[in-house]
N, C-alpha and C positions, 0 to 999 in steps of 0.2 A: 352229270347225266347229259344234260343239253348239249355238250361239246361234243359228244359222241355222234351227234346228228349233224355235225358241220362238215360237209363234203362236196366241193362244187361239182364233183364228178355225178353226184346224184340230180343235177339239175338237168333237165332235157328240154332244148329248144328246136322246135322244128316249125319252120315258116314262121308265124306270129304266134304261137302257142308255147308256153313254158310250163312245164310239168315236173313235179318233183317225183322222184322215185322212192324216197324215204317218207312214209306218211307221217313222221313225228318232226319232220324238217319243216322251216319257214324261211320265207325270204323277207328281209327288211332292206329297204332300199334308200334307208336313212342317211347312208355315207355318200349318196349321189342325188338324191332327188331335189334338194335345193338348186344345185347345178344346173340340172335339167331344167327345173322351172323356170331359172334364171335366164338360160338360154331361149326358151320360148317367149318369155316375155320380150327379150330384146329383138326376136324374129318380128313379133307383132308390132313393137314400136317401128322398126326399120320399115315394115309394110305400110304404117300410117304415115310415113314421111318424117319421122323424128330422127335427128342427126346428132343431137347433143342431150345426154340424158345420163343420170348415175341410177343404177338400180342396184338397191342394197337390200338383201334379204338376210342379213345378220349373219356376219361369217363368210357370206358370197357376195361379191360386189362386181358389178360389170359396169365400166365406163366405156359408155358410146361415145364415140368421138373423143373431143376435147372439150374444155370449158370453151364458152362462147367467145372470148377473148383469144382463142387458139391456143393457150396453155395447157400443160397437162394437168390433170387433177393430183392432188398430194393425198395419198391414202397413208392413216396410221394404222400401225401394227400394235396392238396393246401389249403392254409390259404385262406379261403373266401375274395372276392374281392381285394386281392391281384395282383394288374396288372403285376406283374413279374412272377407270377406262384410258390412263394416262399412256400414251404412246411410248414404246421404247424406241422405235425407229419409225419412219415413214418411207414411202416409195412414189415417185412419179410416173403417171402411166395415162394413156388414151388408148382407145381402142381395144381394150385388154379385159380380162377378168383375173380378179384377184381372189383367193379363197384360203382361209385359214382353218387348220383343225388343231386343236388344242386342249389341254386338260383343265384349264383354268375356268371355264365357263360352266360346265355342267359337271358338278363333282360333289361329293359329300366326304368329311372327314370324321373317322371313329377312331378311337383310342389312338391317337395321333398319325393314321395312316389315312391317305388320300386314296378315294375310290372314284374314278372318273368314268366316261362312258366311252372311251375308246377300247373296246375289247379285244383281246388277243383271241384269234379263233381256235388257236391250238388248246386254250386252257379255259376259256369262257370268262376269265377275270380280267380286270382292266390292265392294258399293255404297261409293262414295267421295262423303262429305258430311261436314257439321260435326257429326254426331249421334254420341252414344255410345250413347243409349238411348231408347226410345219406350215409356211406360207406358199402356195402356188400362184405364179402370173403366167397366164398364157391365153390364148384366143377364146377358148371354150371353157365356160364355167362347168360344164359337167366334166371335161377333162381335169380341170384343176380340182374340183371336188374329191373325185376319184384318187388323184395323185396326192392329194394332201394327207388322205387318210391311210393311204398305201404307204406312203413315205414315213408317216408317224409309226406305223406297225414295223417298218423295215429297220427303225431306228437311224441315229444319226449316219453313220459311216455308209450303209447299205443305200440309205434313201437320198444322200447326196450323189453317191456313185450313180444311181440310176437316173436322176434329173441331169448330170453332167453329160449322160448320153444321149439326151433327148435334145431335138430342136425346137427353137422358138417356146421354150419353157426355162423360166426363172423360178428361183426359190430362195426362201430365207428361212432358215432353221435358229430357232431359239433354245439352247441346251438348258438344263436345270441348274446352271451356273449364271444365268441370264447374259450367256454370250451370243452375240448375234453373229451367224454364219451364213454368207451369199454363195450362190451356186457360181460355178467358175465364170461363166460368160454374162453374168448379171448386168442387165442394161437399163435399170430402173432406180438406180441410187439418187438421191435427193442432192 
C-alpha cells in the first residue's frame, strides 16, 4: 500500500517551499542527509581556516586537503558482511568525498533471507540485485551520497554505465561474489 504513494511527480517545489500533493506521501532524506551535513561541516571548517582534516560520518567521508605530510589519505572499503570491518580494498585520495551505500551494515536475516535498508521504490521491498555495495568518489558528499544509492538501485550494469558518463566521479562496485569493479577512468587506486 505504501508503494502506491511513491511518485516524484507529487512533489511540488516552488521557491524555497516543498509541498506534497498526496496527503499519504512522506519525504525521507536519509539517502542524502549525511552527505549534505558532511558538505556543510567542510564549509564550516574551511571558513575557520582548516586546510587538513578528515570528516567521517560513517559511510560518508570527506578528506579535506591531504595528510599533513602531503600524502593522500588511504580509505578502506569494508569487505561486505565482515564483522571486524576488514577492508576488501582501499583507495587513496585528497580533497574528495567518498561515500558507500551497501546492504551489510543495516539489515536483518529471517528464514535465510536478508532484508536490508535500501528499498526499491517500485516494490517497497529491499532492492534485489547482484550488488553488495557501491562506493562513489567525487567533490561533493551530497552528490556522492545520492549517486551511491541511485547506482545501487540501478544495479551493476546500469549504475556503472551512469558513472562512466560522468566527469570527476569514480566508483567501486562490489558484487555479491565479492568481486571489485572500478569505473572506467578510476584514478584513486592504491
